[in-house]
C-alpha positions, 0 to 999 in steps of 0.5 A: 145369523147373529141370533143363531150364533148368540143362541149357540153361545148361550146354550154352550155357556149354560151347559158348561155352567151346570153342577157336576159330579166329576169323574173319580180318580181310582188309585188302586181298584183292588183295594175296594174288594171286600170292604165291609167297614169304614170310618168317616173322619169328621172335620170339626169345621164342617157343620152341615152333617156331611159325615152322616150323609157319607155314613148313610151312603156307605150303608146303602152299599152294604158298608158299616160305617161310623164317624168321628174325629181322626184321633178316634179312628179305629184300627179295625176299619177297612177304609177311612174317608175324609171330606172337604165341603164348601158352602155358599149363601144365595137366598139360602145356604147351598153346597158349593163343592165337596171332595171325598177321599178314601184311604186304606186304613191299614196303610194310609194310602189313598185308594180313590177320590171323587168330587162335586162342583156347583157352577157359577149359575148354581142350583140348590142341590140336596147335599145328601143326594150329592154325597150319595152320587159322589160315593157311588161314582167312586165305587162304580169306577173302582168296580169297572177297573177291577 
């Protein structure tokens, strides 16, 4: 009986310690209709190419995107994205967490956000795949709420 209880506890611990793309928050699903252009704001502290991965993830959704510093954000983009990425070292650098926020470029209002969290018992995820998963989760959630 003790072995079974220990096994269930360990199984629950390991399952809870997995990395995950969290359920996105959609503030205004109607603002996701007709998006054709985007601008990814590159944080100068980020050195791992997440802005390029975001540009690629948007392109796979048919959205033409550019990236650069906030002060160079074009006025003709439909949306702009900001991100915060955290990295840790354990044998190699790995993505610990990623937060992506999407704003209406004309009003600066937040229209959606999504995130990825790696666990204490972490994996070494491909950051490009995680970026794609986060972007897809945001846009799919907005589509289901329209």
